[in-house]
Gaussian input, Z-matrix of N, CA and C with variables (Angstrom, degrees):
# hf/3-21g

backbone

0 1
 N
 C     1     B1
 C     2     B2     1     A1
 N     3     B3     2     A2     1     D1
 C     4     B4     3     A3     2     D2
 C     5     B5     4     A4     3     D3
 N     6     B6     5     A5     4     D4
 C     7     B7     6     A6     5     D5
 C     8     B8     7     A7     6     D6
 N     9     B9     8     A8     7     D7
 C    10    B10     9     A9     8     D8
 C    11    B11    10    A10     9     D9
 N    12    B12    11    A11    10    D10
 C    13    B13    12    A12    11    D11
 C    14    B14    13    A13    12    D12
 N    15    B15    14    A14    13    D13
 C    16    B16    15    A15    14    D14
 C    17    B17    16    A16    15    D15
 N    18    B18    17    A17    16    D16
 C    19    B19    18    A18    17    D17
 C    20    B20    19    A19    18    D18
 N    21    B21    20    A20    19    D19
 C    22    B22    21    A21    20    D20
 C    23    B23    22    A22    21    D21
 N    24    B24    23    A23    22    D22
 C    25    B25    24    A24    23    D23
 C    26    B26    25    A25    24    D24
 N    27    B27    26    A26    25    D25
 C    28    B28    27    A27    26    D26
 C    29    B29    28    A28    27    D27
 N    30    B30    29    A29    28    D28
 C    31    B31    30    A30    29    D29
 C    32    B32    31    A31    30    D30
 N    33    B33    32    A32    31    D31
 C    34    B34    33    A33    32    D32
 C    35    B35    34    A34    33    D33
 N    36    B36    35    A35    34    D34
 C    37    B37    36    A36    35    D35
 C    38    B38    37    A37    36    D36
 N    39    B39    38    A38    37    D37
 C    40    B40    39    A39    38    D38
 C    41    B41    40    A40    39    D39
 N    42    B42    41    A41    40    D40
 C    43    B43    42    A42    41    D41
 C    44    B44    43    A43    42    D42
 N    45    B45    44    A44    43    D43
 C    46    B46    45    A45    44    D44
 C    47    B47    46    A46    45    D45
 N    48    B48    47    A47    46    D46
 C    49    B49    48    A48    47    D47
 C    50    B50    49    A49    48    D48
 N    51    B51    50    A50    49    D49
 C    52    B52    51    A51    50    D50
 C    53    B53    52    A52    51    D51
 N    54    B54    53    A53    52    D52
 C    55    B55    54    A54    53    D53
 C    56    B56    55    A55    54    D54
 N    57    B57    56    A56    55    D55
 C    58    B58    57    A57    56    D56
 C    59    B59    58    A58    57    D57
 N    60    B60    59    A59    58    D58
 C    61    B61    60    A60    59    D59
 C    62    B62    61    A61    60    D60
 N    63    B63    62    A62    61    D61
 C    64    B64    63    A63    62    D62
 C    65    B65    64    A64    63    D63
 N    66    B66    65    A65    64    D64
 C    67    B67    66    A66    65    D65
 C    68    B68    67    A67    66    D66
 N    69    B69    68    A68    67    D67
 C    70    B70    69    A69    68    D68
 C    71    B71    70    A70    69    D69
 N    72    B72    71    A71    70    D70
 C    73    B73    72    A72    71    D71
 C    74    B74    73    A73    72    D72
 N    75    B75    74    A74    73    D73
 C    76    B76    75    A75    74    D74
 C    77    B77    76    A76    75    D75
 N    78    B78    77    A77    76    D76
 C    79    B79    78    A78    77    D77
 C    80    B80    79    A79    78    D78
 N    81    B81    80    A80    79    D79
 C    82    B82    81    A81    80    D80
 C    83    B83    82    A82    81    D81
 N    84    B84    83    A83    82    D82
 C    85    B85    84    A84    83    D83
 C    86    B86    85    A85    84    D84
 N    87    B87    86    A86    85    D85
 C    88    B88    87    A87    86    D86
 C    89    B89    88    A88    87    D87
 N    90    B90    89    A89    88    D88
 C    91    B91    90    A90    89    D89
 C    92    B92    91    A91    90    D90
 N    93    B93    92    A92    91    D91
 C    94    B94    93    A93    92    D92
 C    95    B95    94    A94    93    D93
 N    96    B96    95    A95    94    D94
 C    97    B97    96    A96    95    D95
 C    98    B98    97    A97    96    D96
 N    99    B99    98    A98    97    D97
 C   100   B100    99    A99    98    D98
 C   101   B101   100   A100    99    D99
 N   102   B102   101   A101   100   D100
 C   103   B103   102   A102   101   D101
 C   104   B104   103   A103   102   D102
 N   105   B105   104   A104   103   D103
 C   106   B106   105   A105   104   D104
 C   107   B107   106   A106   105   D105
 N   108   B108   107   A107   106   D106
 C   109   B109   108   A108   107   D107
 C   110   B110   109   A109   108   D108
 N   111   B111   110   A110   109   D109
 C   112   B112   111   A111   110   D110
 C   113   B113   112   A112   111   D111
 N   114   B114   113   A113   112   D112
 C   115   B115   114   A114   113   D113
 C   116   B116   115   A115   114   D114
 N   117   B117   116   A116   115   D115
 C   118   B118   117   A117   116   D116
 C   119   B119   118   A118   117   D117
 N   120   B120   119   A119   118   D118
 C   121   B121   120   A120   119   D119
 C   122   B122   121   A121   120   D120
 N   123   B123   122   A122   121   D121
 C   124   B124   123   A123   122   D122
 C   125   B125   124   A124   123   D123
 N   126   B126   125   A125   124   D124
 C   127   B127   126   A126   125   D125
 C   128   B128   127   A127   126   D126
 N   129   B129   128   A128   127   D127
 C   130   B130   129   A129   128   D128
 C   131   B131   130   A130   129   D129
 N   132   B132   131   A131   130   D130
 C   133   B133   132   A132   131   D131
 C   134   B134   133   A133   132   D132
 N   135   B135   134   A134   133   D133
 C   136   B136   135   A135   134   D134
 C   137   B137   136   A136   135   D135
 N   138   B138   137   A137   136   D136
 C   139   B139   138   A138   137   D137
 C   140   B140   139   A139   138   D138
 N   141   B141   140   A140   139   D139
 C   142   B142   141   A141   140   D140
 C   143   B143   142   A142   141   D141
 N   144   B144   143   A143   142   D142
 C   145   B145   144   A144   143   D143
 C   146   B146   145   A145   144   D144
 N   147   B147   146   A146   145   D145
 C   148   B148   147   A147   146   D146
 C   149   B149   148   A148   147   D147
 N   150   B150   149   A149   148   D148
 C   151   B151   150   A150   149   D149
 C   152   B152   151   A151   150   D150
 N   153   B153   152   A152   151   D151
 C   154   B154   153   A153   152   D152
 C   155   B155   154   A154   153   D153
 N   156   B156   155   A155   154   D154
 C   157   B157   156   A156   155   D155
 C   158   B158   157   A157   156   D156
 N   159   B159   158   A158   157   D157
 C   160   B160   159   A159   158   D158
 C   161   B161   160   A160   159   D159
 N   162   B162   161   A161   160   D160
 C   163   B163   162   A162   161   D161
 C   164   B164   163   A163   162   D162
 N   165   B165   164   A164   163   D163
 C   166   B166   165   A165   164   D164
 C   167   B167   166   A166   165   D165
 N   168   B168   167   A167   166   D166
 C   169   B169   168   A168   167   D167
 C   170   B170   169   A169   168   D168
 N   171   B171   170   A170   169   D169
 C   172   B172   171   A171   170   D170
 C   173   B173   172   A172   171   D171
 N   174   B174   173   A173   172   D172
 C   175   B175   174   A174   173   D173
 C   176   B176   175   A175   174   D174
 N   177   B177   176   A176   175   D175
 C   178   B178   177   A177   176   D176
 C   179   B179   178   A178   177   D177
 N   180   B180   179   A179   178   D178
 C   181   B181   180   A180   179   D179
 C   182   B182   181   A181   180   D180
 N   183   B183   182   A182   181   D181
 C   184   B184   183   A183   182   D182
 C   185   B185   184   A184   183   D183
 N   186   B186   185   A185   184   D184
 C   187   B187   186   A186   185   D185
 C   188   B188   187   A187   186   D186
 N   189   B189   188   A188   187   D187
 C   190   B190   189   A189   188   D188
 C   191   B191   190   A190   189   D189
 N   192   B192   191   A191   190   D190
 C   193   B193   192   A192   191   D191
 C   194   B194   193   A193   192   D192
 N   195   B195   194   A194   193   D193
 C   196   B196   195   A195   194   D194
 C   197   B197   196   A196   195   D195
 N   198   B198   197   A197   196   D196
 C   199   B199   198   A198   197   D197
 C   200   B200   199   A199   198   D198
 N   201   B201   200   A200   199   D199
 C   202   B202   201   A201   200   D200
 C   203   B203   202   A202   201   D201
 N   204   B204   203   A203   202   D202
 C   205   B205   204   A204   203   D203
 C   206   B206   205   A205   204   D204
 N   207   B207   206   A206   205   D205
 C   208   B208   207   A207   206   D206
 C   209   B209   208   A208   207   D207
 N   210   B210   209   A209   208   D208
 C   211   B211   210   A210   209   D209
 C   212   B212   211   A211   210   D210
 N   213   B213   212   A212   211   D211
 C   214   B214   213   A213   212   D212
 C   215   B215   214   A214   213   D213
 N   216   B216   215   A215   214   D214
 C   217   B217   216   A216   215   D215
 C   218   B218   217   A217   216   D216
 N   219   B219   218   A218   217   D217
 C   220   B220   219   A219   218   D218
 C   221   B221   220   A220   219   D219
 N   222   B222   221   A221   220   D220
 C   223   B223   222   A222   221   D221
 C   224   B224   223   A223   222   D222
 N   225   B225   224   A224   223   D223
 C   226   B226   225   A225   224   D224
 C   227   B227   226   A226   225   D225

   B1=1.4507
   B2=1.5361
   B3=1.3230
   B4=1.4639
   B5=1.5345
   B6=1.3260
   B7=1.4659
   B8=1.5251
   B9=1.3199
   B10=1.4643
   B11=1.5220
   B12=1.3193
   B13=1.4715
   B14=1.5216
   B15=1.3361
   B16=1.4631
   B17=1.5292
   B18=1.3212
   B19=1.4552
   B20=1.5261
   B21=1.3257
   B22=1.4618
   B23=1.5255
   B24=1.3231
   B25=1.4682
   B26=1.5205
   B27=1.3355
   B28=1.4576
   B29=1.5266
   B30=1.3234
   B31=1.4676
   B32=1.5258
   B33=1.3375
   B34=1.4668
   B35=1.5276
   B36=1.3283
   B37=1.4678
   B38=1.5276
   B39=1.3266
   B40=1.4696
   B41=1.5253
   B42=1.3220
   B43=1.4665
   B44=1.5312
   B45=1.3454
   B46=1.4617
   B47=1.5320
   B48=1.3212
   B49=1.4585
   B50=1.5258
   B51=1.3143
   B52=1.4621
   B53=1.5246
   B54=1.3270
   B55=1.4587
   B56=1.5308
   B57=1.3109
   B58=1.4627
   B59=1.5293
   B60=1.3268
   B61=1.4666
   B62=1.5285
   B63=1.3312
   B64=1.4610
   B65=1.5304
   B66=1.3350
   B67=1.4622
   B68=1.5205
   B69=1.3197
   B70=1.4651
   B71=1.5300
   B72=1.3245
   B73=1.4620
   B74=1.5300
   B75=1.3249
   B76=1.4634
   B77=1.5170
   B78=1.3214
   B79=1.4671
   B80=1.5324
   B81=1.3306
   B82=1.4654
   B83=1.5251
   B84=1.3268
   B85=1.4621
   B86=1.5218
   B87=1.3353
   B88=1.4584
   B89=1.5205
   B90=1.3072
   B91=1.4615
   B92=1.5304
   B93=1.3222
   B94=1.4688
   B95=1.5253
   B96=1.3145
   B97=1.4748
   B98=1.5142
   B99=1.3305
   B100=1.4653
   B101=1.5269
   B102=1.3227
   B103=1.4695
   B104=1.5257
   B105=1.3098
   B106=1.4659
   B107=1.5224
   B108=1.3302
   B109=1.4639
   B110=1.5243
   B111=1.3293
   B112=1.4624
   B113=1.5272
   B114=1.3167
   B115=1.4683
   B116=1.5263
   B117=1.3282
   B118=1.4654
   B119=1.5248
   B120=1.3247
   B121=1.4707
   B122=1.5214
   B123=1.3235
   B124=1.4632
   B125=1.5164
   B126=1.3315
   B127=1.4733
   B128=1.5245
   B129=1.3179
   B130=1.4669
   B131=1.5249
   B132=1.3310
   B133=1.4639
   B134=1.5235
   B135=1.3224
   B136=1.4657
   B137=1.5293
   B138=1.3332
   B139=1.4574
   B140=1.5212
   B141=1.3211
   B142=1.4499
   B143=1.5182
   B144=1.3190
   B145=1.4558
   B146=1.5266
   B147=1.3304
   B148=1.4673
   B149=1.5342
   B150=1.3058
   B151=1.4641
   B152=1.5239
   B153=1.3267
   B154=1.4675
   B155=1.5227
   B156=1.3385
   B157=1.4713
   B158=1.5307
   B159=1.3231
   B160=1.4632
   B161=1.5325
   B162=1.3321
   B163=1.4527
   B164=1.5311
   B165=1.3318
   B166=1.4721
   B167=1.5205
   B168=1.3318
   B169=1.4699
   B170=1.5279
   B171=1.3259
   B172=1.4581
   B173=1.5252
   B174=1.3309
   B175=1.4664
   B176=1.5234
   B177=1.3230
   B178=1.4586
   B179=1.5265
   B180=1.3266
   B181=1.4675
   B182=1.5205
   B183=1.3228
   B184=1.4602
   B185=1.5297
   B186=1.3215
   B187=1.4635
   B188=1.5310
   B189=1.3296
   B190=1.4654
   B191=1.5235
   B192=1.3195
   B193=1.4620
   B194=1.5285
   B195=1.3206
   B196=1.4600
   B197=1.5285
   B198=1.3310
   B199=1.4675
   B200=1.5272
   B201=1.3333
   B202=1.4557
   B203=1.5318
   B204=1.3299
   B205=1.4703
   B206=1.5240
   B207=1.3162
   B208=1.4725
   B209=1.5279
   B210=1.3264
   B211=1.4717
   B212=1.5215
   B213=1.3227
   B214=1.4685
   B215=1.5347
   B216=1.3238
   B217=1.4641
   B218=1.5238
   B219=1.3246
   B220=1.4581
   B221=1.5352
   B222=1.3367
   B223=1.4505
   B224=1.5218
   B225=1.3441
   B226=1.4653
   B227=1.4689
   A1=110.62
   A2=116.55
   A3=120.74
   A4=110.98
   A5=116.68
   A6=121.06
   A7=110.28
   A8=117.84
   A9=122.18
   A10=110.25
   A11=117.11
   A12=121.14
   A13=110.32
   A14=117.33
   A15=120.47
   A16=111.18
   A17=116.68
   A18=121.23
   A19=110.17
   A20=116.82
   A21=120.73
   A22=111.28
   A23=116.86
   A24=120.77
   A25=111.94
   A26=117.38
   A27=119.66
   A28=110.82
   A29=116.38
   A30=121.10
   A31=111.16
   A32=117.52
   A33=123.28
   A34=109.01
   A35=118.27
   A36=120.17
   A37=115.84
   A38=118.60
   A39=119.88
   A40=114.75
   A41=118.56
   A42=121.96
   A43=110.69
   A44=116.31
   A45=121.78
   A46=107.80
   A47=116.30
   A48=121.08
   A49=113.54
   A50=117.85
   A51=119.25
   A52=111.49
   A53=117.69
   A54=121.04
   A55=113.86
   A56=118.09
   A57=121.50
   A58=111.45
   A59=115.92
   A60=120.83
   A61=112.09
   A62=115.95
   A63=119.42
   A64=111.42
   A65=114.96
   A66=119.50
   A67=112.50
   A68=116.82
   A69=120.98
   A70=109.68
   A71=115.90
   A72=120.28
   A73=112.31
   A74=117.34
   A75=121.72
   A76=113.11
   A77=116.66
   A78=123.83
   A79=113.73
   A80=116.59
   A81=119.83
   A82=109.15
   A83=116.14
   A84=121.68
   A85=108.44
   A86=116.25
   A87=119.66
   A88=108.65
   A89=116.83
   A90=120.33
   A91=112.17
   A92=117.82
   A93=119.84
   A94=111.18
   A95=116.73
   A96=120.61
   A97=110.61
   A98=116.13
   A99=120.10
   A100=110.32
   A101=117.27
   A102=119.68
   A103=110.92
   A104=116.89
   A105=121.24
   A106=110.48
   A107=116.35
   A108=121.54
   A109=110.92
   A110=117.13
   A111=121.09
   A112=110.01
   A113=117.16
   A114=120.72
   A115=111.25
   A116=116.89
   A117=120.66
   A118=111.75
   A119=116.76
   A120=120.37
   A121=111.30
   A122=116.35
   A123=119.40
   A124=110.86
   A125=117.23
   A126=121.06
   A127=111.61
   A128=116.66
   A129=121.01
   A130=112.97
   A131=117.17
   A132=120.11
   A133=113.02
   A134=117.31
   A135=122.98
   A136=111.22
   A137=114.44
   A138=121.30
   A139=108.95
   A140=115.85
   A141=122.71
   A142=107.02
   A143=116.34
   A144=120.75
   A145=107.64
   A146=116.86
   A147=119.95
   A148=110.90
   A149=116.25
   A150=121.89
   A151=111.73
   A152=117.75
   A153=120.68
   A154=112.96
   A155=117.34
   A156=121.48
   A157=112.30
   A158=117.55
   A159=120.98
   A160=108.50
   A161=113.59
   A162=122.39
   A163=108.29
   A164=117.37
   A165=119.35
   A166=114.14
   A167=118.54
   A168=120.16
   A169=112.20
   A170=117.49
   A171=121.02
   A172=112.88
   A173=117.94
   A174=121.01
   A175=113.93
   A176=119.27
   A177=120.97
   A178=114.25
   A179=118.08
   A180=119.77
   A181=109.73
   A182=114.77
   A183=119.56
   A184=109.60
   A185=116.63
   A186=120.87
   A187=111.13
   A188=117.19
   A189=119.12
   A190=111.26
   A191=117.00
   A192=120.26
   A193=110.47
   A194=116.33
   A195=121.25
   A196=110.84
   A197=116.74
   A198=120.73
   A199=110.79
   A200=117.01
   A201=120.58
   A202=110.47
   A203=116.87
   A204=121.24
   A205=110.24
   A206=117.45
   A207=121.29
   A208=110.90
   A209=116.54
   A210=120.50
   A211=110.99
   A212=116.53
   A213=120.30
   A214=111.56
   A215=117.25
   A216=120.44
   A217=110.72
   A218=116.43
   A219=120.54
   A220=111.44
   A221=115.15
   A222=120.15
   A223=111.70
   A224=114.35
   A225=120.68
   A226=112.88
   D1=-32.30
   D2=-179.20
   D3=-60.01
   D4=-43.52
   D5=178.82
   D6=-63.06
   D7=-39.41
   D8=177.68
   D9=-60.36
   D10=-46.79
   D11=179.51
   D12=-61.19
   D13=-40.93
   D14=178.08
   D15=-60.30
   D16=-43.27
   D17=179.51
   D18=-64.04
   D19=-45.17
   D20=179.05
   D21=-62.13
   D22=-40.66
   D23=-179.15
   D24=-66.87
   D25=-27.91
   D26=175.69
   D27=-67.83
   D28=-31.33
   D29=-178.72
   D30=-83.47
   D31=-47.29
   D32=-179.38
   D33=-137.54
   D34=86.52
   D35=-173.79
   D36=-67.50
   D37=-20.87
   D38=-174.01
   D39=-86.50
   D40=-0.66
   D41=-177.27
   D42=-90.48
   D43=139.32
   D44=174.00
   D45=-86.80
   D46=93.69
   D47=-173.02
   D48=-69.78
   D49=-19.73
   D50=178.23
   D51=-73.90
   D52=-21.59
   D53=-176.94
   D54=-114.55
   D55=-23.22
   D56=-173.51
   D57=-73.17
   D58=127.82
   D59=179.29
   D60=-122.19
   D61=15.97
   D62=179.54
   D63=-138.38
   D64=48.20
   D65=-177.39
   D66=-58.36
   D67=-40.34
   D68=178.72
   D69=-86.31
   D70=-52.91
   D71=-176.85
   D72=-62.04
   D73=-30.36
   D74=178.68
   D75=-89.48
   D76=4.09
   D77=176.94
   D78=64.82
   D79=27.41
   D80=172.57
   D81=-75.27
   D82=-33.31
   D83=175.92
   D84=-115.26
   D85=122.49
   D86=175.47
   D87=-98.79
   D88=-178.54
   D89=-174.32
   D90=-61.08
   D91=-38.91
   D92=179.00
   D93=-68.70
   D94=-38.57
   D95=176.79
   D96=-63.00
   D97=-39.74
   D98=-179.35
   D99=-66.63
   D100=-41.63
   D101=177.20
   D102=-60.98
   D103=-43.58
   D104=177.37
   D105=-63.63
   D106=-43.02
   D107=179.72
   D108=-61.55
   D109=-44.34
   D110=179.27
   D111=-57.82
   D112=-47.57
   D113=179.56
   D114=-61.57
   D115=-44.00
   D116=179.75
   D117=-64.29
   D118=-41.73
   D119=179.92
   D120=-66.68
   D121=-41.02
   D122=178.91
   D123=-61.51
   D124=-41.49
   D125=178.69
   D126=-69.07
   D127=-46.99
   D128=-173.48
   D129=-69.93
   D130=-34.11
   D131=-173.33
   D132=-112.78
   D133=7.07
   D134=178.04
   D135=51.99
   D136=52.81
   D137=178.37
   D138=-128.99
   D139=166.52
   D140=169.82
   D141=-118.33
   D142=125.56
   D143=-179.81
   D144=-99.79
   D145=106.17
   D146=179.65
   D147=-65.12
   D148=153.38
   D149=-179.75
   D150=-54.36
   D151=-37.33
   D152=-178.46
   D153=-65.49
   D154=-16.60
   D155=178.47
   D156=-87.26
   D157=-11.69
   D158=-176.69
   D159=-87.25
   D160=76.78
   D161=-179.22
   D162=-131.30
   D163=155.33
   D164=-178.74
   D165=-53.37
   D166=-37.57
   D167=-179.72
   D168=-56.01
   D169=-34.31
   D170=-178.75
   D171=-87.68
   D172=-15.70
   D173=-172.98
   D174=-118.93
   D175=5.87
   D176=-176.67
   D177=-80.64
   D178=-15.56
   D179=178.83
   D180=-150.86
   D181=159.81
   D182=176.54
   D183=-61.91
   D184=-36.98
   D185=-179.99
   D186=-63.17
   D187=-45.72
   D188=179.85
   D189=-67.62
   D190=-35.51
   D191=175.22
   D192=-63.01
   D193=-44.24
   D194=-178.64
   D195=-62.86
   D196=-41.95
   D197=178.01
   D198=-62.42
   D199=-40.35
   D200=177.96
   D201=-64.70
   D202=-43.29
   D203=179.37
   D204=-59.76
   D205=-48.61
   D206=-179.64
   D207=-61.19
   D208=-42.42
   D209=179.33
   D210=-63.02
   D211=-43.87
   D212=-179.66
   D213=-67.82
   D214=-34.34
   D215=175.82
   D216=-65.53
   D217=-40.79
   D218=179.56
   D219=-65.51
   D220=-39.12
   D221=-179.85
   D222=-70.19
   D223=-22.75
   D224=175.74
   D225=64.46

């Protein structure tokens, strides 16, 4: 999770990722940020994030992102 927070802070350093639950809905992450985030997450965690996974439910909080990463790692 620490690596995820580091990646998020590189994109939007002023957000409190431990408490924020509306990263997409609150417009902290825009479409370009999400594309950059997807690429960074795929590289950092050796996963592929399918287009169907790029939805607000998976990107609205660090916790939901982390759960998606773990699930995708398990699915291999």
